[in-house]
N, CA, C and O atoms as a Tripos MOL2 file, in Angstrom:
@<TRIPOS>MOLECULE
protein
  276   275    69     0     0
PROTEIN
NO_CHARGES

@<TRIPOS>ATOM
      1 N         151.7130   57.1500   59.8390 N.3       1 MET1
      2 CA        150.4330   56.8770   60.4650 C.3       1 MET1
      3 C         149.4550   56.4370   59.3860 C.2       1 MET1
      4 O         149.3590   57.0500   58.3230 O.2       1 MET1
      5 N         148.7410   55.3740   59.6780 N.am      2 ASP2
      6 CA        147.7660   54.8460   58.7310 C.3       2 ASP2
      7 C         146.6120   55.8390   58.5630 C.2       2 ASP2
      8 O         146.1670   56.4470   59.5370 O.2       2 ASP2
      9 N         146.1350   56.0000   57.3430 N.am      3 MET3
     10 CA        145.0800   56.9680   57.0630 C.3       3 MET3
     11 C         143.7760   56.5980   57.7760 C.2       3 MET3
     12 O         143.0210   57.4830   58.1780 O.2       3 MET3
     13 N         143.5070   55.3070   57.9350 N.am      4 ASN4
     14 CA        142.2870   54.8870   58.6090 C.3       4 ASN4
     15 C         142.3130   55.2980   60.0800 C.2       4 ASN4
     16 O         141.2900   55.7170   60.6210 O.2       4 ASN4
     17 N         143.4640   55.1840   60.7270 N.am      5 VAL5
     18 CA        143.6020   55.6040   62.1180 C.3       5 VAL5
     19 C         143.4290   57.1210   62.2250 C.2       5 VAL5
     20 O         142.7910   57.6130   63.1550 O.2       5 VAL5
     21 N         143.9920   57.8460   61.2820 N.am      6 TYR6
     22 CA        143.8500   59.3010   61.2650 C.3       6 TYR6
     23 C         142.3840   59.7010   61.1080 C.2       6 TYR6
     24 O         141.9100   60.5890   61.8170 O.2       6 TYR6
     25 N         141.6630   59.0610   60.1950 N.am      7 ASP7
     26 CA        140.2480   59.3750   59.9900 C.3       7 ASP7
     27 C         139.4250   59.0630   61.2310 C.2       7 ASP7
     28 O         138.5370   59.8300   61.6020 O.2       7 ASP7
     29 N         139.7150   57.9500   61.8640 N.am      8 THR8
     30 CA        138.9780   57.5690   63.0730 C.3       8 THR8
     31 C         139.2380   58.5620   64.1980 C.2       8 THR8
     32 O         138.3080   58.9540   64.9020 O.2       8 THR8
     33 N         140.4880   58.9720   64.3760 N.am      9 ALA9
     34 CA        140.8160   59.9480   65.4160 C.3       9 ALA9
     35 C         140.1630   61.2950   65.1240 C.2       9 ALA9
     36 O         139.6300   61.9380   66.0280 O.2       9 ALA9
     37 N         140.2040   61.7180   63.8740 N.am     10 LEU10
     38 CA        139.5920   62.9900   63.5030 C.3      10 LEU10
     39 C         138.0880   62.9680   63.7300 C.2      10 LEU10
     40 O         137.5150   63.9430   64.2160 O.2      10 LEU10
     41 N         137.4500   61.8640   63.3790 N.am     11 PHE11
     42 CA        136.0090   61.7370   63.5800 C.3      11 PHE11
     43 C         135.6780   61.7020   65.0730 C.2      11 PHE11
     44 O         134.6680   62.2700   65.4900 O.2      11 PHE11
     45 N         136.5040   61.0490   65.8780 N.am     12 SER12
     46 CA        136.2750   60.9960   67.3260 C.3      12 SER12
     47 C         136.3730   62.3840   67.9410 C.2      12 SER12
     48 O         135.5380   62.7620   68.7630 O.2      12 SER12
     49 N         137.3870   63.1430   67.5470 N.am     13 PHE13
     50 CA        137.5250   64.5020   68.0560 C.3      13 PHE13
     51 C         136.3740   65.3880   67.5960 C.2      13 PHE13
     52 O         135.9500   66.2810   68.3290 O.2      13 PHE13
     53 N         135.8720   65.1540   66.4020 N.am     14 THR14
     54 CA        134.7250   65.9180   65.9110 C.3      14 THR14
     55 C         133.4830   65.6150   66.7330 C.2      14 THR14
     56 O         132.6970   66.5170   67.0220 O.2      14 THR14
     57 N         133.2990   64.3650   67.1100 N.am     15 LEU15
     58 CA        132.1490   64.0130   67.9500 C.3      15 LEU15
     59 C         132.2540   64.6310   69.3440 C.2      15 LEU15
     60 O         131.2520   65.0790   69.9010 O.2      15 LEU15
     61 N         133.4520   64.6570   69.9030 N.am     16 VAL16
     62 CA        133.6470   65.2880   71.2150 C.3      16 VAL16
     63 C         133.3610   66.7790   71.1220 C.2      16 VAL16
     64 O         132.7110   67.3470   71.9990 O.2      16 VAL16
     65 N         133.8440   67.4060   70.0670 N.am     17 GLU17
     66 CA        133.5880   68.8310   69.8710 C.3      17 GLU17
     67 C         132.1000   69.0980   69.6880 C.2      17 GLU17
     68 O         131.5700   70.0610   70.2430 O.2      17 GLU17
     69 N         131.4300   68.2600   68.9210 N.am     18 ALA18
     70 CA        129.9930   68.4370   68.6990 C.3      18 ALA18
     71 C         129.2150   68.2690   70.0010 C.2      18 ALA18
     72 O         128.2540   68.9970   70.2520 O.2      18 ALA18
     73 N         129.6270   67.3140   70.8250 N.am     19 ALA19
     74 CA        128.9490   67.1170   72.1120 C.3      19 ALA19
     75 C         129.1160   68.3330   73.0040 C.2      19 ALA19
     76 O         128.1730   68.7300   73.6900 O.2      19 ALA19
     77 N         130.2990   68.9320   73.0070 N.am     20 ALA20
     78 CA        130.5320   70.1420   73.8080 C.3      20 ALA20
     79 C         129.6950   71.3100   73.2930 C.2      20 ALA20
     80 O         129.1470   72.0800   74.0810 O.2      20 ALA20
     81 N         129.5960   71.4400   71.9690 N.am     21 ILE21
     82 CA        128.7970   72.5160   71.3790 C.3      21 ILE21
     83 C         127.3290   72.3430   71.7260 C.2      21 ILE21
     84 O         126.6670   73.2990   72.1320 O.2      21 ILE21
     85 N         126.8170   71.1290   71.5690 N.am     22 VAL22
     86 CA        125.4010   70.8680   71.8390 C.3      22 VAL22
     87 C         125.0960   71.0620   73.3210 C.2      22 VAL22
     88 O         124.0730   71.6510   73.6710 O.2      22 VAL22
     89 N         125.9650   70.5760   74.1820 N.am     23 LEU23
     90 CA        125.7370   70.7060   75.6200 C.3      23 LEU23
     91 C         125.7740   72.1670   76.0660 C.2      23 LEU23
     92 O         124.8870   72.6160   76.7920 O.2      23 LEU23
     93 N         126.7790   72.9000   75.6430 N.am     24 GLY24
     94 CA        126.8950   74.3000   76.0490 C.3      24 GLY24
     95 C         125.7600   75.1660   75.5340 C.2      24 GLY24
     96 O         125.1520   75.9170   76.2960 O.2      24 GLY24
     97 N         125.4750   75.0660   74.2540 N.am     25 ASN25
     98 CA        124.3940   75.8770   73.6800 C.3      25 ASN25
     99 C         123.0330   75.4240   74.1780 C.2      25 ASN25
    100 O         122.1420   76.2450   74.3900 O.2      25 ASN25
    101 N         122.8700   74.1300   74.3650 N.am     26 GLY26
    102 CA        121.6020   73.6180   74.8770 C.3      26 GLY26
    103 C         121.3130   74.1250   76.2800 C.2      26 GLY26
    104 O         120.1770   74.4780   76.5940 O.2      26 GLY26
    105 N         122.3360   74.1630   77.1230 N.am     27 LEU27
    106 CA        122.1370   74.6830   78.4780 C.3      27 LEU27
    107 C         121.7410   76.1570   78.4670 C.2      27 LEU27
    108 O         120.8950   76.5770   79.2570 O.2      27 LEU27
    109 N         122.3390   76.9350   77.5900 N.am     28 LEU28
    110 CA        121.9610   78.3530   77.5100 C.3      28 LEU28
    111 C         120.5340   78.5340   76.9990 C.2      28 LEU28
    112 O         119.7970   79.3760   77.5100 O.2      28 LEU28
    113 N         120.1440   77.7610   76.0080 N.am     29 VAL29
    114 CA        118.7730   77.8680   75.4930 C.3      29 VAL29
    115 C         117.7740   77.4790   76.5690 C.2      29 VAL29
    116 O         116.7600   78.1540   76.7470 O.2      29 VAL29
    117 N         118.0490   76.3980   77.2870 N.am     30 VAL30
    118 CA        117.1480   75.9670   78.3670 C.3      30 VAL30
    119 C         117.0740   77.0250   79.4670 C.2      30 VAL30
    120 O         116.0000   77.2700   80.0170 O.2      30 VAL30
    121 N         118.1940   77.6460   79.7880 N.am     31 THR31
    122 CA        118.2020   78.6960   80.8030 C.3      31 THR31
    123 C         117.3370   79.8730   80.3850 C.2      31 THR31
    124 O         116.5630   80.3920   81.1890 O.2      31 THR31
    125 N         117.4620   80.2970   79.1380 N.am     32 PHE32
    126 CA        116.6570   81.4300   78.6720 C.3      32 PHE32
    127 C         115.1790   81.0820   78.6140 C.2      32 PHE32
    128 O         114.3380   81.9420   78.8730 O.2      32 PHE32
    129 N         114.8490   79.8580   78.2850 N.am     33 VAL33
    130 CA        113.4390   79.4660   78.1990 C.3      33 VAL33
    131 C         112.8230   79.3330   79.5920 C.2      33 VAL33
    132 O         111.6770   79.7300   79.8040 O.2      33 VAL33
    133 N         113.5740   78.7790   80.5340 N.am     34 ARG34
    134 CA        113.0300   78.5430   81.8760 C.3      34 ARG34
    135 C         112.9210   79.8080   82.7060 C.2      34 ARG34
    136 O         112.0250   79.9040   83.5460 O.2      34 ARG34
    137 N         113.7880   80.7740   82.5070 N.am     35 HIS35
    138 CA        113.7840   82.0020   83.2950 C.3      35 HIS35
    139 C         113.2980   83.1490   82.4160 C.2      35 HIS35
    140 O         114.0750   83.7660   81.6880 O.2      35 HIS35
    141 N         112.0210   83.4150   82.4970 N.am     36 ARG36
    142 CA        111.3980   84.4290   81.6360 C.3      36 ARG36
    143 C         111.9300   85.8330   81.9080 C.2      36 ARG36
    144 O         111.8320   86.7010   81.0410 O.2      36 ARG36
    145 N         112.4880   86.0750   83.0880 N.am     37 ALA37
    146 CA        113.0210   87.4080   83.3990 C.3      37 ALA37
    147 C         114.2400   87.7390   82.5430 C.2      37 ALA37
    148 O         114.5990   88.9090   82.4020 O.2      37 ALA37
    149 N         114.8790   86.7200   81.9740 N.am     38 LEU38
    150 CA        116.0600   86.9480   81.1400 C.3      38 LEU38
    151 C         115.7110   87.3160   79.6960 C.2      38 LEU38
    152 O         116.5980   87.6460   78.9090 O.2      38 LEU38
    153 N         114.4410   87.2620   79.3540 N.am     39 LEU39
    154 CA        114.0630   87.4850   77.9570 C.3      39 LEU39
    155 C         113.9180   88.9760   77.6610 C.2      39 LEU39
    156 O         112.8140   89.5190   77.6870 O.2      39 LEU39
    157 N         115.0310   89.6230   77.3840 N.am     40 ASN40
    158 CA        115.0020   90.9700   76.8410 C.3      40 ASN40
    159 C         115.5600   90.9000   75.4220 C.2      40 ASN40
    160 O         115.8770   89.8150   74.9340 O.2      40 ASN40
    161 N         115.6810   92.0270   74.7700 N.am     41 ALA41
    162 CA        116.0630   92.0120   73.3520 C.3      41 ALA41
    163 C         117.4530   91.4240   73.1360 C.2      41 ALA41
    164 O         117.6470   90.6230   72.2210 O.2      41 ALA41
    165 N         118.4140   91.8050   73.9570 N.am     42 MET42
    166 CA        119.7810   91.3090   73.7790 C.3      42 MET42
    167 C         119.8770   89.8150   74.0610 C.2      42 MET42
    168 O         120.5460   89.0840   73.3310 O.2      42 MET42
    169 N         119.2170   89.3640   75.1090 N.am     43 ASN43
    170 CA        119.2630   87.9440   75.4340 C.3      43 ASN43
    171 C         118.5100   87.0910   74.4130 C.2      43 ASN43
    172 O         118.8690   85.9350   74.1870 O.2      43 ASN43
    173 N         117.4740   87.6490   73.7990 N.am     44 CYS44
    174 CA        116.7950   86.9160   72.7210 C.3      44 CYS44
    175 C         117.7250   86.7520   71.5240 C.2      44 CYS44
    176 O         117.7110   85.7140   70.8620 O.2      44 CYS44
    177 N         118.5250   87.7610   71.2500 N.am     45 TYR45
    178 CA        119.5120   87.6620   70.1820 C.3      45 TYR45
    179 C         120.5550   86.5930   70.5170 C.2      45 TYR45
    180 O         120.9100   85.7820   69.6620 O.2      45 TYR45
    181 N         121.0410   86.5920   71.7510 N.am     46 ILE46
    182 CA        122.0110   85.5850   72.1830 C.3      46 ILE46
    183 C         121.3880   84.1970   72.1320 C.2      46 ILE46
    184 O         122.0420   83.2360   71.7250 O.2      46 ILE46
    185 N         120.1270   84.0870   72.5420 N.am     47 CYS47
    186 CA        119.4350   82.7960   72.5090 C.3      47 CYS47
    187 C         119.2830   82.2950   71.0830 C.2      47 CYS47
    188 O         119.4250   81.0970   70.8380 O.2      47 CYS47
    189 N         119.0020   83.1740   70.1440 N.am     48 SER48
    190 CA        118.8820   82.7430   68.7530 C.3      48 SER48
    191 C         120.2310   82.2860   68.1990 C.2      48 SER48
    192 O         120.2910   81.3430   67.4100 O.2      48 SER48
    193 N         121.3150   82.9530   68.6110 N.am     49 MET49
    194 CA        122.6430   82.5050   68.1920 C.3      49 MET49
    195 C         122.9890   81.1560   68.8110 C.2      49 MET49
    196 O         123.6020   80.3120   68.1570 O.2      49 MET49
    197 N         122.6030   80.9480   70.0600 N.am     50 CYS50
    198 CA        122.8360   79.6480   70.7090 C.3      50 CYS50
    199 C         122.0310   78.5570   70.0240 C.2      50 CYS50
    200 O         122.5100   77.4340   69.8650 O.2      50 CYS50
    201 N         120.8110   78.8800   69.6180 N.am     51 PHE51
    202 CA        119.9860   77.8890   68.9320 C.3      51 PHE51
    203 C         120.5950   77.5260   67.5790 C.2      51 PHE51
    204 O         120.5940   76.3570   67.1930 O.2      51 PHE51
    205 N         121.1070   78.5060   66.8660 N.am     52 SER52
    206 CA        121.7410   78.1940   65.5800 C.3      52 SER52
    207 C         123.0290   77.3970   65.7900 C.2      52 SER52
    208 O         123.3460   76.5170   64.9900 O.2      52 SER52
    209 N         123.7680   77.6940   66.8500 N.am     53 GLY53
    210 CA        124.9410   76.9010   67.1770 C.3      53 GLY53
    211 C         124.5750   75.4800   67.5610 C.2      53 GLY53
    212 O         125.2960   74.5360   67.2370 O.2      53 GLY53
    213 N         123.4580   75.3300   68.2490 N.am     54 LEU54
    214 CA        122.9620   74.0020   68.6160 C.3      54 LEU54
    215 C         122.6210   73.1870   67.3740 C.2      54 LEU54
    216 O         122.9890   72.0160   67.2770 O.2      54 LEU54
    217 N         121.9310   73.7900   66.4420 N.am     55 ILE55
    218 CA        121.5910   73.1000   65.1940 C.3      55 ILE55
    219 C         122.8560   72.7670   64.4090 C.2      55 ILE55
    220 O         122.9650   71.6790   63.8430 O.2      55 ILE55
    221 N         123.8070   73.6900   64.3710 N.am     56 THR56
    222 CA        125.0670   73.4370   63.6740 C.3      56 THR56
    223 C         125.8390   72.3000   64.3250 C.2      56 THR56
    224 O         126.4290   71.4740   63.6290 O.2      56 THR56
    225 N         125.8420   72.2490   65.6560 N.am     57 GLY57
    226 CA        126.5220   71.1730   66.3630 C.3      57 GLY57
    227 C         125.9090   69.8170   66.1200 C.2      57 GLY57
    228 O         126.5760   68.7950   66.2810 O.2      57 GLY57
    229 N         124.6330   69.7910   65.7320 N.am     58 ILE58
    230 CA        123.9700   68.5170   65.4310 C.3      58 ILE58
    231 C         124.1810   68.1330   63.9680 C.2      58 ILE58
    232 O         124.4380   66.9650   63.6770 O.2      58 ILE58
    233 N         124.0790   69.0810   63.0500 N.am     59 ILE59
    234 CA        124.0950   68.7920   61.6170 C.3      59 ILE59
    235 C         125.5020   68.5540   61.0780 C.2      59 ILE59
    236 O         125.7070   67.6160   60.3070 O.2      59 ILE59
    237 N         126.4700   69.3730   61.4590 N.am     60 VAL60
    238 CA        127.8110   69.2920   60.8760 C.3      60 VAL60
    239 C         128.4860   67.9470   61.1140 C.2      60 VAL60
    240 O         129.0610   67.4060   60.1690 O.2      60 VAL60
    241 N         128.4550   67.3660   62.3230 N.am     61 PRO61
    242 CA        129.1050   66.0630   62.4950 C.3      61 PRO61
    243 C         128.4710   64.9570   61.6530 C.2      61 PRO61
    244 O         129.1560   64.0190   61.2460 O.2      61 PRO61
    245 N         127.1830   65.0620   61.3950 N.am     62 LEU62
    246 CA        126.5340   64.0440   60.5530 C.3      62 LEU62
    247 C         127.0830   64.0970   59.1310 C.2      62 LEU62
    248 O         127.3530   63.0580   58.5300 O.2      62 LEU62
    249 N         127.2460   65.2870   58.5980 N.am     63 GLY63
    250 CA        127.8320   65.4360   57.2650 C.3      63 GLY63
    251 C         129.2900   65.0420   57.2490 C.2      63 GLY63
    252 O         129.7710   64.4640   56.2750 O.2      63 GLY63
    253 N         129.9950   65.3510   58.3170 N.am     64 PHE64
    254 CA        131.4130   64.9940   58.3970 C.3      64 PHE64
    255 C         131.5640   63.4770   58.5050 C.2      64 PHE64
    256 O         132.5140   62.9080   57.9690 O.2      64 PHE64
    257 N         130.6370   62.8250   59.1920 N.am     65 GLY65
    258 CA        130.6780   61.3720   59.2980 C.3      65 GLY65
    259 C         130.4760   60.7060   57.9410 C.2      65 GLY65
    260 O         131.0840   59.6740   57.6550 O.2      65 GLY65
    261 N         129.6300   61.2910   57.1160 N.am     66 ASN66
    262 CA        129.4340   60.7410   55.7730 C.3      66 ASN66
    263 C         130.6750   60.9400   54.9200 C.2      66 ASN66
    264 O         130.9870   60.1090   54.0670 O.2      66 ASN66
    265 N         131.3930   62.0550   55.1510 N.am     67 TYR67
    266 CA        132.6100   62.3240   54.3860 C.3      67 TYR67
    267 C         133.7230   61.3600   54.7710 C.2      67 TYR67
    268 O         134.3960   60.8060   53.9020 O.2      67 TYR67
    269 N         133.9170   61.1580   56.0670 N.am     68 VAL68
    270 CA        134.9880   60.2820   56.5370 C.3      68 VAL68
    271 C         134.6290   58.8340   56.3240 C.2      68 VAL68
    272 O         135.4500   58.0420   55.8620 O.2      68 VAL68
    273 N         133.3730   58.4800   56.6670 N.am     69 GLY69
    274 CA        132.9510   57.0720   56.6010 C.3      69 GLY69
    275 C         132.8050   56.6510   55.1790 C.2      69 GLY69
    276 O         132.4570   55.5010   54.9080 O.2      69 GLY69
@<TRIPOS>BOND
     1     1     2 1
     2     2     3 1
     3     3     4 2
     4     3     5 am
     5     5     6 1
     6     6     7 1
     7     7     8 2
     8     7     9 am
     9     9    10 1
    10    10    11 1
    11    11    12 2
    12    11    13 am
    13    13    14 1
    14    14    15 1
    15    15    16 2
    16    15    17 am
    17    17    18 1
    18    18    19 1
    19    19    20 2
    20    19    21 am
    21    21    22 1
    22    22    23 1
    23    23    24 2
    24    23    25 am
    25    25    26 1
    26    26    27 1
    27    27    28 2
    28    27    29 am
    29    29    30 1
    30    30    31 1
    31    31    32 2
    32    31    33 am
    33    33    34 1
    34    34    35 1
    35    35    36 2
    36    35    37 am
    37    37    38 1
    38    38    39 1
    39    39    40 2
    40    39    41 am
    41    41    42 1
    42    42    43 1
    43    43    44 2
    44    43    45 am
    45    45    46 1
    46    46    47 1
    47    47    48 2
    48    47    49 am
    49    49    50 1
    50    50    51 1
    51    51    52 2
    52    51    53 am
    53    53    54 1
    54    54    55 1
    55    55    56 2
    56    55    57 am
    57    57    58 1
    58    58    59 1
    59    59    60 2
    60    59    61 am
    61    61    62 1
    62    62    63 1
    63    63    64 2
    64    63    65 am
    65    65    66 1
    66    66    67 1
    67    67    68 2
    68    67    69 am
    69    69    70 1
    70    70    71 1
    71    71    72 2
    72    71    73 am
    73    73    74 1
    74    74    75 1
    75    75    76 2
    76    75    77 am
    77    77    78 1
    78    78    79 1
    79    79    80 2
    80    79    81 am
    81    81    82 1
    82    82    83 1
    83    83    84 2
    84    83    85 am
    85    85    86 1
    86    86    87 1
    87    87    88 2
    88    87    89 am
    89    89    90 1
    90    90    91 1
    91    91    92 2
    92    91    93 am
    93    93    94 1
    94    94    95 1
    95    95    96 2
    96    95    97 am
    97    97    98 1
    98    98    99 1
    99    99   100 2
   100    99   101 am
   101   101   102 1
   102   102   103 1
   103   103   104 2
   104   103   105 am
   105   105   106 1
   106   106   107 1
   107   107   108 2
   108   107   109 am
   109   109   110 1
   110   110   111 1
   111   111   112 2
   112   111   113 am
   113   113   114 1
   114   114   115 1
   115   115   116 2
   116   115   117 am
   117   117   118 1
   118   118   119 1
   119   119   120 2
   120   119   121 am
   121   121   122 1
   122   122   123 1
   123   123   124 2
   124   123   125 am
   125   125   126 1
   126   126   127 1
   127   127   128 2
   128   127   129 am
   129   129   130 1
   130   130   131 1
   131   131   132 2
   132   131   133 am
   133   133   134 1
   134   134   135 1
   135   135   136 2
   136   135   137 am
   137   137   138 1
   138   138   139 1
   139   139   140 2
   140   139   141 am
   141   141   142 1
   142   142   143 1
   143   143   144 2
   144   143   145 am
   145   145   146 1
   146   146   147 1
   147   147   148 2
   148   147   149 am
   149   149   150 1
   150   150   151 1
   151   151   152 2
   152   151   153 am
   153   153   154 1
   154   154   155 1
   155   155   156 2
   156   155   157 am
   157   157   158 1
   158   158   159 1
   159   159   160 2
   160   159   161 am
   161   161   162 1
   162   162   163 1
   163   163   164 2
   164   163   165 am
   165   165   166 1
   166   166   167 1
   167   167   168 2
   168   167   169 am
   169   169   170 1
   170   170   171 1
   171   171   172 2
   172   171   173 am
   173   173   174 1
   174   174   175 1
   175   175   176 2
   176   175   177 am
   177   177   178 1
   178   178   179 1
   179   179   180 2
   180   179   181 am
   181   181   182 1
   182   182   183 1
   183   183   184 2
   184   183   185 am
   185   185   186 1
   186   186   187 1
   187   187   188 2
   188   187   189 am
   189   189   190 1
   190   190   191 1
   191   191   192 2
   192   191   193 am
   193   193   194 1
   194   194   195 1
   195   195   196 2
   196   195   197 am
   197   197   198 1
   198   198   199 1
   199   199   200 2
   200   199   201 am
   201   201   202 1
   202   202   203 1
   203   203   204 2
   204   203   205 am
   205   205   206 1
   206   206   207 1
   207   207   208 2
   208   207   209 am
   209   209   210 1
   210   210   211 1
   211   211   212 2
   212   211   213 am
   213   213   214 1
   214   214   215 1
   215   215   216 2
   216   215   217 am
   217   217   218 1
   218   218   219 1
   219   219   220 2
   220   219   221 am
   221   221   222 1
   222   222   223 1
   223   223   224 2
   224   223   225 am
   225   225   226 1
   226   226   227 1
   227   227   228 2
   228   227   229 am
   229   229   230 1
   230   230   231 1
   231   231   232 2
   232   231   233 am
   233   233   234 1
   234   234   235 1
   235   235   236 2
   236   235   237 am
   237   237   238 1
   238   238   239 1
   239   239   240 2
   240   239   241 am
   241   241   242 1
   242   242   243 1
   243   243   244 2
   244   243   245 am
   245   245   246 1
   246   246   247 1
   247   247   248 2
   248   247   249 am
   249   249   250 1
   250   250   251 1
   251   251   252 2
   252   251   253 am
   253   253   254 1
   254   254   255 1
   255   255   256 2
   256   255   257 am
   257   257   258 1
   258   258   259 1
   259   259   260 2
   260   259   261 am
   261   261   262 1
   262   262   263 1
   263   263   264 2
   264   263   265 am
   265   265   266 1
   266   266   267 1
   267   267   268 2
   268   267   269 am
   269   269   270 1
   270   270   271 1
   271   271   272 2
   272   271   273 am
   273   273   274 1
   274   274   275 1
   275   275   276 2
@<TRIPOS>SUBSTRUCTURE
     1 MET1         2 RESIDUE 1 A MET
     2 ASP2         6 RESIDUE 1 A ASP
     3 MET3        10 RESIDUE 1 A MET
     4 ASN4        14 RESIDUE 1 A ASN
     5 VAL5        18 RESIDUE 1 A VAL
     6 TYR6        22 RESIDUE 1 A TYR
     7 ASP7        26 RESIDUE 1 A ASP
     8 THR8        30 RESIDUE 1 A THR
     9 ALA9        34 RESIDUE 1 A ALA
    10 LEU10       38 RESIDUE 1 A LEU
    11 PHE11       42 RESIDUE 1 A PHE
    12 SER12       46 RESIDUE 1 A SER
    13 PHE13       50 RESIDUE 1 A PHE
    14 THR14       54 RESIDUE 1 A THR
    15 LEU15       58 RESIDUE 1 A LEU
    16 VAL16       62 RESIDUE 1 A VAL
    17 GLU17       66 RESIDUE 1 A GLU
    18 ALA18       70 RESIDUE 1 A ALA
    19 ALA19       74 RESIDUE 1 A ALA
    20 ALA20       78 RESIDUE 1 A ALA
    21 ILE21       82 RESIDUE 1 A ILE
    22 VAL22       86 RESIDUE 1 A VAL
    23 LEU23       90 RESIDUE 1 A LEU
    24 GLY24       94 RESIDUE 1 A GLY
    25 ASN25       98 RESIDUE 1 A ASN
    26 GLY26      102 RESIDUE 1 A GLY
    27 LEU27      106 RESIDUE 1 A LEU
    28 LEU28      110 RESIDUE 1 A LEU
    29 VAL29      114 RESIDUE 1 A VAL
    30 VAL30      118 RESIDUE 1 A VAL
    31 THR31      122 RESIDUE 1 A THR
    32 PHE32      126 RESIDUE 1 A PHE
    33 VAL33      130 RESIDUE 1 A VAL
    34 ARG34      134 RESIDUE 1 A ARG
    35 HIS35      138 RESIDUE 1 A HIS
    36 ARG36      142 RESIDUE 1 A ARG
    37 ALA37      146 RESIDUE 1 A ALA
    38 LEU38      150 RESIDUE 1 A LEU
    39 LEU39      154 RESIDUE 1 A LEU
    40 ASN40      158 RESIDUE 1 A ASN
    41 ALA41      162 RESIDUE 1 A ALA
    42 MET42      166 RESIDUE 1 A MET
    43 ASN43      170 RESIDUE 1 A ASN
    44 CYS44      174 RESIDUE 1 A CYS
    45 TYR45      178 RESIDUE 1 A TYR
    46 ILE46      182 RESIDUE 1 A ILE
    47 CYS47      186 RESIDUE 1 A CYS
    48 SER48      190 RESIDUE 1 A SER
    49 MET49      194 RESIDUE 1 A MET
    50 CYS50      198 RESIDUE 1 A CYS
    51 PHE51      202 RESIDUE 1 A PHE
    52 SER52      206 RESIDUE 1 A SER
    53 GLY53      210 RESIDUE 1 A GLY
    54 LEU54      214 RESIDUE 1 A LEU
    55 ILE55      218 RESIDUE 1 A ILE
    56 THR56      222 RESIDUE 1 A THR
    57 GLY57      226 RESIDUE 1 A GLY
    58 ILE58      230 RESIDUE 1 A ILE
    59 ILE59      234 RESIDUE 1 A ILE
    60 VAL60      238 RESIDUE 1 A VAL
    61 PRO61      242 RESIDUE 1 A PRO
    62 LEU62      246 RESIDUE 1 A LEU
    63 GLY63      250 RESIDUE 1 A GLY
    64 PHE64      254 RESIDUE 1 A PHE
    65 GLY65      258 RESIDUE 1 A GLY
    66 ASN66      262 RESIDUE 1 A ASN
    67 TYR67      266 RESIDUE 1 A TYR
    68 VAL68      270 RESIDUE 1 A VAL
    69 GLY69      274 RESIDUE 1 A GLY
């Protein structure tokens, strides 16, 4: 298998994974923000973890794209 094809496939799968991470964590953050009744201590902790996952899902593929590209 040509290395260029391997890099392109790996980068494509990374983008799909990043989109799933951003979509899933983004939906949870929006849910916690829109429904104030869900804001207790445990859910705020979960929301902060979702927010950090959201940021990671945005930042990591950009760095990986620079590595592959």
